C-alpha positions in Angstrom: 52.2 151.0 -18.0 49.5 149.4 -20.2 46.2 148.3 -18.9 45.0 144.7 -19.1 42.9 143.8 -22.2 39.2 143.3 -21.5 38.1 139.7 -22.2 35.2 140.7 -24.4 36.4 142.0 -27.8 33.4 144.3 -28.3 34.0 146.0 -24.9 37.7 146.2 -25.6 37.0 148.1 -28.9 34.7 150.4 -27.0 37.3 151.1 -24.4 39.9 151.9 -27.1 37.4 154.2 -28.7 36.8 156.0 -25.3 40.6 156.3 -24.8 41.0 157.8 -28.2 38.5 160.4 -27.1 40.4 161.3 -24.0 38.6 159.1 -21.5 40.7 157.2 -18.8 40.2 153.5 -18.0 41.0 152.3 -14.5 41.0 148.6 -13.9 39.7 147.1 -10.7 36.9 147.6 -8.3 34.4 145.7 -6.2 32.0 144.3 -8.7 33.1 145.8 -11.9 36.1 145.1 -14.2 36.9 148.7 -14.1 35.7 152.3 -14.5 35.7 154.8 -17.3 36.4 158.4 -16.4 35.5 161.5 -18.4 38.4 163.8 -19.2 36.3 166.9 -18.4 34.7 165.8 -15.1 32.6 169.0 -15.4 29.8 169.6 -12.9 27.7 171.2 -15.6 28.0 168.1 -17.8 24.7 166.5 -17.0 25.4 167.2 -13.3 28.5 165.0 -13.4 26.2 161.9 -13.4 27.9 160.3 -16.4 31.5 161.3 -15.7 32.2 157.9 -14.3 30.9 154.7 -15.9 31.3 151.1 -14.7 32.8 148.5 -17.0 31.4 145.1 -16.4 33.6 142.0 -16.9 30.9 139.6 -18.0 27.8 141.5 -19.1 24.7 139.5 -20.2 25.2 141.0 -23.7 28.7 142.3 -24.5 27.5 144.1 -27.6 24.9 146.0 -25.8 27.3 147.0 -23.0 29.9 148.1 -25.6 27.2 150.3 -27.4 26.2 151.8 -24.0 29.9 152.7 -23.3 30.2 154.3 -26.7 26.9 156.2 -26.2 28.2 157.7 -23.0 31.4 158.9 -24.7 29.5 160.3 -27.7 26.9 162.1 -25.6 29.3 163.9 -23.3 27.8 167.4 -23.3 31.1 169.2 -22.6 32.8 167.3 -25.4 30.0 168.2 -27.8 30.2 171.9 -26.9 34.0 171.9 -27.4 33.7 170.2 -30.8 31.1 172.7 -32.0 33.3 175.8 -31.1 
């Protein structure tokens, strides 16, 4: 089953980038459009603090929110260690 498309194109591109890197997008939640889940969910990966990221439906600046989502994906410490090996 495919997920719904995010209404902001910048954020949708960031979500596709995250999915291409193994992250999972789950739509729904109380105040967020959805959540982004790390494929590793490793307790040693920055103490698990960044393994779940909220995806806002209408952020003040969609470009900044999209960059923040990409930054979380790019700075996953477990992923970086696996790529170096």
